[in-house]
BAFI-3210 file (N, C-alpha, C; in Angstrom, 3 decimals, decimal comma, padded with zeros to 6 digits):
// residues 173
n [1|2|3|4|5|6|7|8|9|10|11|12|13|14|15|16|17|18|19|20|21|22|23|24|25|26|27|28|29|30|31|32|33|34|35|36|37|38|39|40|41|42|43|44|45|46|47|48|49|50|51|52|53|54|55|56|57|58|59|60|61|62|63|64|65|66|67|68|69|70|71|72|73|74|75|76|77|78|79|80|81|82|83|84|85|86|87|88|89|90|91|92|93|94|95|96|97|98|99|100|101|102|103|104|105|106|107|108|109|110|111|112|113|114|115|116|117|118|119|120|121|122|123|124|125|126|127|128|129|130|131|132|133|134|135|136|137|138|139|140|141|142|143|144|145|146|147|148|149|150|151|152|153|154|155|156|157|158|159|160|161|162|163|164|165|166|167|168|169|170|171|172|173]
n.u [109,867|111,139|112,936|113,931|115,970|116,288|118,451|118,339|120,148|121,859|124,657|125,632|124,006|122,546|121,814|120,110|119,461|117,374|116,181|113,536|111,228|108,382|109,561|111,898|115,433|116,731|118,214|121,096|121,047|122,262|124,289|124,972|126,550|125,717|127,009|127,064|128,674|129,214|129,749|128,467|125,596|122,353|120,239|121,636|122,695|120,366|119,387|121,457|121,108|118,573|119,019|120,746|119,147|117,073|118,495|119,287|116,820|116,064|117,986|117,466|114,833|112,604|109,809|108,781|109,552|111,465|111,853|113,928|112,453|112,404|113,771|113,533|116,157|118,879|120,256|119,074|119,662|120,666|118,409|116,738|118,133|118,206|115,517|114,942|116,382|115,038|112,646|113,220|113,860|111,387|109,723|110,815|110,408|107,547|106,717|107,102|105,105|105,559|104,984|105,707|107,129|107,638|109,922|110,676|113,846|113,876|111,886|113,257|115,646|114,445|113,171|115,307|117,048|115,505|115,265|114,534|116,220|118,697|122,312|124,535|126,482|125,370|123,220|124,775|126,099|123,986|122,815|125,064|125,117|122,495|122,474|124,572|127,129|130,711|131,988|131,070|129,014|130,286|130,284|128,591|126,158|125,555|125,060|122,869|120,895|120,633|119,678|117,228|115,890|115,784|114,260|111,822|111,209|110,448|108,288|106,554|104,303|102,439|102,041|100,944|098,523|097,283|097,226|095,374|093,138|092,714|092,173|089,799|088,144|088,033|086,788|084,132|082,996]
n.v [092,688|090,359|090,341|088,838|089,657|089,181|089,357|088,423|085,999|083,737|083,339|084,985|085,456|087,532|087,518|088,675|089,442|091,237|092,943|094,718|097,402|099,519|102,485|101,325|100,752|099,499|096,405|094,471|091,148|089,189|088,695|087,541|086,215|083,955|081,791|080,228|077,989|078,839|076,871|074,638|072,374|073,778|072,748|071,817|074,107|075,574|073,856|074,049|076,692|076,608|075,020|076,716|079,023|077,870|077,027|079,536|080,656|078,887|079,432|082,135|082,487|084,218|086,657|087,626|087,661|089,429|089,979|091,046|092,429|091,263|093,006|094,351|093,865|094,454|092,117|089,170|086,549|087,006|088,186|085,976|084,176|085,535|085,708|082,939|082,477|084,167|082,958|080,496|081,395|082,527|080,249|078,616|080,160|080,365|077,766|077,529|079,089|081,724|085,161|086,684|089,384|091,341|093,807|096,607|097,772|100,585|101,171|100,131|101,673|104,235|103,692|103,401|105,481|107,748|108,532|107,440|107,235|106,918|106,227|103,303|103,765|105,729|104,163|102,265|103,767|104,748|102,286|101,408|103,437|103,366|100,867|101,100|100,313|099,498|099,532|099,576|096,865|094,137|091,896|093,976|092,714|091,895|094,317|095,188|093,209|093,811|096,435|095,905|094,388|096,240|098,312|096,885|096,208|098,710|099,285|097,272|097,576|098,988|097,291|095,133|096,087|096,432|093,800|092,689|094,194|093,363|090,613|090,849|091,902|089,824|087,930|088,984|088,563]
n.w [109,779|107,494|104,537|101,488|098,841|095,397|092,808|089,835|087,806|085,693|085,509|087,572|090,486|092,670|096,143|098,989|102,411|104,443|107,292|108,957|109,812|110,377|111,943|112,601|112,041|109,045|108,857|107,897|107,126|105,625|102,647|099,425|096,512|094,056|091,758|088,467|086,289|082,918|081,090|081,878|081,416|080,810|082,402|084,621|085,626|086,300|088,286|090,252|090,965|092,028|094,255|095,727|096,253|097,719|099,957|100,940|101,507|103,482|105,435|106,136|106,535|105,344|105,349|102,983|099,530|097,157|093,785|091,086|088,308|084,967|082,320|078,956|076,854|074,455|074,039|073,593|074,517|077,057|078,379|078,305|079,978|082,373|082,884|083,210|085,612|087,355|087,363|088,567|091,243|091,941|091,806|093,825|096,088|095,971|096,265|098,910|099,917|100,182|099,754|096,690|095,064|092,129|091,177|089,178|087,786|087,843|089,819|092,039|092,191|092,591|094,990|096,811|096,355|095,855|093,325|090,209|088,052|088,986|089,073|089,178|091,030|092,705|093,841|095,118|097,076|098,673|099,587|101,124|103,008|104,209|105,422|107,064|106,453|106,350|103,928|100,452|099,176|097,272|094,606|092,214|091,876|094,429|095,703|094,202|094,869|097,548|097,370|096,179|098,138|100,251|099,034|098,690|101,353|102,384|100,814|101,428|103,315|101,819|099,618|100,913|101,749|099,250|098,279|100,080|099,515|096,914|097,296|098,665|096,773|094,927|096,548|096,616|094,200]
ca.u [109,734|112,353|112,828|115,015|115,940|117,016|118,949|118,480|121,121|122,513|126,164|125,760|122,663|122,637|120,869|120,256|118,342|117,299|115,037|113,222|109,852|108,047|110,291|113,205|116,388|116,929|119,458|121,556|121,074|123,234|124,256|125,955|126,347|125,762|127,445|127,133|129,554|128,579|129,954|127,542|124,339|121,445|119,540|122,566|122,786|119,091|119,317|122,339|120,532|117,395|119,586|121,310|118,022|116,451|119,406|119,195|115,544|116,127|118,868|117,005|113,406|111,967|108,410|108,482|110,671|111,435|112,731|113,970|111,707|113,212|113,461|113,995|117,545|119,127|120,861|118,052|120,122|120,877|117,044|116,187|118,885|117,791|114,106|114,975|116,896|113,985|111,553|113,599|113,675|110,021|109,222|111,303|109,614|106,225|106,534|107,093|103,996|105,985|104,618|106,805|106,823|108,721|110,167|111,530|115,005|113,453|111,278|114,250|116,421|113,574|112,911|116,588|117,779|114,569|115,327|114,477|117,346|120,050|123,267|124,913|127,275|124,417|122,582|125,770|126,361|122,792|122,799|126,089|124,657|121,326|122,741|125,707|128,266|132,008|132,356|130,025|128,990|130,835|130,151|127,407|124,956|125,193|124,396|121,504|119,968|120,370|118,772|115,927|115,324|115,450|113,065|110,626|110,942|109,790|106,984|105,724|102,990|101,471|101,800|100,058|097,135|096,831|096,867|094,131|091,999|092,498|091,543|088,452|087,402|087,821|085,822|082,874|082,530]
ca.v [091,858|089,902|090,286|088,315|090,217|088,266|089,986|087,132|085,792|082,427|083,469|085,620|085,753|088,132|087,178|089,483|089,362|092,369|092,959|096,027|097,684|100,925|103,005|100,480|100,846|098,209|095,644|093,450|089,740|088,453|088,931|086,645|086,026|082,560|081,658|078,912|078,029|078,850|075,640|073,528|072,305|074,617|072,106|071,750|075,501|075,869|073,028|074,627|077,934|076,220|074,576|077,892|079,811|077,099|077,109|080,914|080,834|078,057|080,140|083,489|082,431|085,597|086,794|087,920|087,664|090,396|089,483|092,086|092,169|091,109|094,047|094,110|094,322|094,042|090,814|088,194|085,423|087,549|088,350|084,689|083,587|086,288|085,294|081,631|082,551|084,825|081,914|079,569|082,017|082,709|078,934|078,212|080,892|079,991|076,422|077,693|079,830|083,102|086,132|087,126|090,579|091,701|095,292|096,990|098,520|101,972|101,165|099,904|102,919|105,239|103,318|103,449|106,866|108,691|108,948|106,177|107,202|106,880|105,332|102,287|104,320|106,330|103,163|101,674|104,707|104,688|100,988|101,442|104,365|102,860|099,711|101,421|099,329|100,193|099,565|099,105|095,488|093,788|092,691|094,863|091,857|091,918|095,642|095,181|092,434|094,557|097,568|095,394|094,009|097,442|098,902|096,120|096,377|099,966|099,310|096,167|097,934|099,377|096,109|094,249|096,622|096,161|092,396|092,596|094,784|092,476|089,458|091,210|092,150|088,572|087,333|089,499|088,244]
ca.w [108,596|106,804|103,041|100,668|097,496|094,437|091,573|089,018|086,788|085,705|085,753|088,876|091,108|093,961|097,141|100,094|103,314|105,404|108,306|109,408|109,957|110,786|113,051|112,883|111,020|108,236|109,218|106,984|107,744|104,849|101,270|098,730|094,994|093,586|090,366|087,816|085,146|081,609|080,257|082,347|080,770|081,353|083,501|085,852|086,201|086,977|089,564|091,206|091,406|092,857|095,584|096,428|096,612|098,731|101,137|101,381|102,203|104,781|106,426|106,536|106,800|105,052|105,295|101,661|098,580|096,077|092,682|090,073|087,069|083,728|081,379|077,646|076,387|073,038|074,070|073,862|075,361|078,440|078,862|078,588|081,186|083,598|083,135|083,846|087,017|088,167|087,456|089,609|092,522|092,228|092,048|095,117|097,098|095,795|096,908|100,395|100,243|100,422|098,758|095,753|094,266|091,205|091,065|088,030|088,264|088,107|091,114|093,111|092,245|093,282|096,416|097,559|096,256|095,604|091,856|089,344|087,042|089,697|088,510|090,022|092,199|093,661|094,629|096,039|098,250|099,439|100,274|102,068|104,143|104,881|106,218|108,010|106,074|106,251|102,507|099,559|098,903|096,020|093,454|091,956|092,106|095,833|095,923|093,537|095,685|098,850|097,053|095,872|099,447|100,947|098,375|098,979|102,792|102,596|100,072|101,870|103,952|100,748|098,842|101,716|101,603|097,866|098,199|100,868|098,737|095,743|097,775|099,082|095,574|094,379|097,370|096,434|092,883]
c.u [111,059|112,031|114,050|114,866|116,766|117,243|119,307|119,464|121,577|123,952|126,350|124,336|122,930|121,476|121,123|119,139|118,450|116,111|114,756|111,714|109,613|108,838|111,527|114,078|116,519|118,217|119,752|121,660|122,150|123,149|125,298|125,676|126,660|126,111|127,325|127,955|128,880|128,723|129,112|126,272|123,327|120,596|120,349|122,635|121,518|119,004|120,213|121,756|119,376|117,934|120,114|120,184|117,324|117,267|119,310|117,961|115,430|116,893|118,255|115,503|112,627|110,392|107,949|109,698|110,450|112,380|112,752|113,292|112,724|112,806|114,061|115,344|117,756|119,625|119,752|118,433|120,282|119,431|116,550|116,840|118,427|116,351|114,107|115,428|115,814|112,848|111,904|113,395|112,192|109,306|109,635|110,529|108,093|105,811|106,461|105,941|104,395|105,461|105,863|106,278|107,981|108,759|111,047|112,719|114,762|112,821|112,314|115,093|115,654|113,399|114,093|117,137|116,798|114,474|115,448|115,472|118,717|121,056|123,689|125,738|126,399|123,709|123,502|125,992|125,137|122,592|123,762|125,647|123,495|121,592|123,964|126,945|129,556|132,468|131,226|130,113|129,596|130,449|128,852|126,112|124,580|124,532|123,079|120,473|119,659|119,412|117,350|115,194|114,910|114,206|111,772|110,242|110,117|108,426|106,091|104,344|101,900|101,066|100,814|098,660|096,460|096,382|095,541|092,953|091,680|091,804|090,077|087,577|087,043|086,761|084,404|082,291|081,563]
c.v [091,540|089,825|089,679|088,984|089,337|089,203|088,771|087,208|084,389|082,484|084,016|085,993|086,286|087,833|087,961|089,277|090,535|092,241|094,390|096,195|099,097|101,372|102,233|100,726|099,549|097,627|094,514|092,071|088,863|088,852|087,970|086,711|084,624|082,584|080,268|079,072|077,973|077,608|074,516|073,513|073,195|074,025|072,057|073,141|075,881|075,076|073,572|075,935|077,616|075,750|075,751|078,811|079,139|077,179|078,503|081,189|080,043|078,868|081,386|083,552|083,816|085,486|086,987|087,904|088,716|090,051|090,797|091,562|092,126|092,208|093,799|094,708|093,925|092,647|089,804|087,077|085,874|087,681|086,963|084,020|084,264|085,899|083,850|081,701|083,185|083,785|080,905|080,123|082,158|081,279|078,439|078,875|080,528|078,718|076,522|078,592|081,288|084,025|086,639|088,337|090,917|093,287|095,563|097,702|099,971|102,025|101,016|101,136|104,014|104,990|103,577|104,834|108,007|109,119|107,716|106,159|107,229|105,942|104,301|102,778|105,046|105,228|102,512|102,556|104,751|103,445|100,889|102,322|103,851|101,793|099,966|100,518|100,231|100,406|099,177|097,630|095,265|092,310|093,430|093,974|091,801|093,272|095,718|094,372|093,190|095,713|097,069|094,960|095,174|098,154|098,233|096,276|097,667|100,067|098,184|096,488|098,279|098,223|095,202|094,799|096,332|094,724|092,101|093,009|093,934|091,199|089,785|091,348|090,757|087,800|087,776|089,239|087,093]
c.w [107,960|105,336|102,493|099,306|096,582|093,158|090,622|087,948|086,882|085,996|087,144|089,380|092,433|094,904|098,446|100,999|104,256|106,276|108,762|109,557|110,274|112,058|113,392|111,724|110,333|108,689|108,227|107,689|106,928|103,426|100,602|097,263|094,699|092,154|089,822|086,552|083,860|080,802|080,738|081,517|081,512|082,570|084,723|086,489|086,940|088,332|090,665|091,807|092,311|094,250|096,411|096,979|097,795|100,021|101,789|102,109|103,498|105,855|106,952|106,866|106,566|105,199|103,876|100,854|097,436|095,059|091,638|088,838|085,850|082,816|080,067|077,369|074,970|072,999|074,524|074,711|076,822|079,078|079,228|079,836|082,369|083,927|083,723|085,321|087,915|088,363|088,537|090,971|092,877|092,544|093,497|096,237|097,136|096,486|098,327|100,860|100,522|099,409|097,978|094,966|093,361|091,264|089,939|088,609|088,615|089,539|092,236|093,317|093,011|094,690|097,348|097,528|096,182|094,148|091,005|088,307|087,686|088,978|089,637|091,272|093,222|094,465|095,519|097,270|099,144|100,225|101,411|103,306|104,903|105,881|107,180|107,718|106,021|104,793|101,665|099,397|097,504|095,871|093,357|092,126|093,459|096,211|095,351|094,322|096,937|098,536|096,843|097,183|100,202|100,336|098,661|100,422|102,994|101,937|100,609|102,461|102,849|099,959|099,576|101,620|100,266|097,751|098,938|100,140|097,494|096,138|098,119|097,847|094,943|095,178|097,106|095,063|092,812]
res [x|x|x|x|x|x|x|x|x|x|x|x|x|x|x|x|x|x|x|x|x|x|x|x|x|x|x|x|x|x|x|x|x|x|x|x|x|x|x|x|x|x|x|x|x|x|x|x|x|x|x|x|x|x|x|x|x|x|x|x|x|x|x|x|x|x|x|x|x|x|x|x|x|x|x|x|x|x|x|x|x|x|x|x|x|x|x|x|x|x|x|x|x|x|x|x|x|x|x|x|x|x|x|x|x|x|x|x|x|x|x|x|x|x|x|x|x|x|x|x|x|x|x|x|x|x|x|x|x|x|x|x|x|x|x|x|x|x|x|x|x|x|x|x|x|x|x|x|x|x|x|x|x|x|x|x|x|x|x|x|x|x|x|x|x|x|x|x|x|x|x|x|x]
***
């Protein structure tokens, strides 16, 4: 299975692609960070992000997309910008018919390190070790996108069973 992870942001958006499955080691297919200039109009920034995410999905042909859930912060402007970037990534994937799942930062940390309160360094070390990288990915947005993709890759079988069960329940109504 191929998974693209999206660490949303307007200034910096992490994109990562991994592949793996039961009994197989996860493999890094690619990782990048897309940036948009803060001085550009919002519409231009969103369009640039849409183009970058579209190109990434074209390049990596994922089976599923994982997007980090937006969580409440004290900085409302930051939350709104992150939500807009997450919306763009979700829209681009949805237009392609790709399943999109959101994961909270706590779920991602727990999925990669085994502990939902792991710090950034612990997540970085685990991502580096899991993928057999010579050095930790930089910047942190790249690491976060990789952690998200890995956490989703490992949770995908359970999520697929849930989707099937939900579809069956809807069909019986």
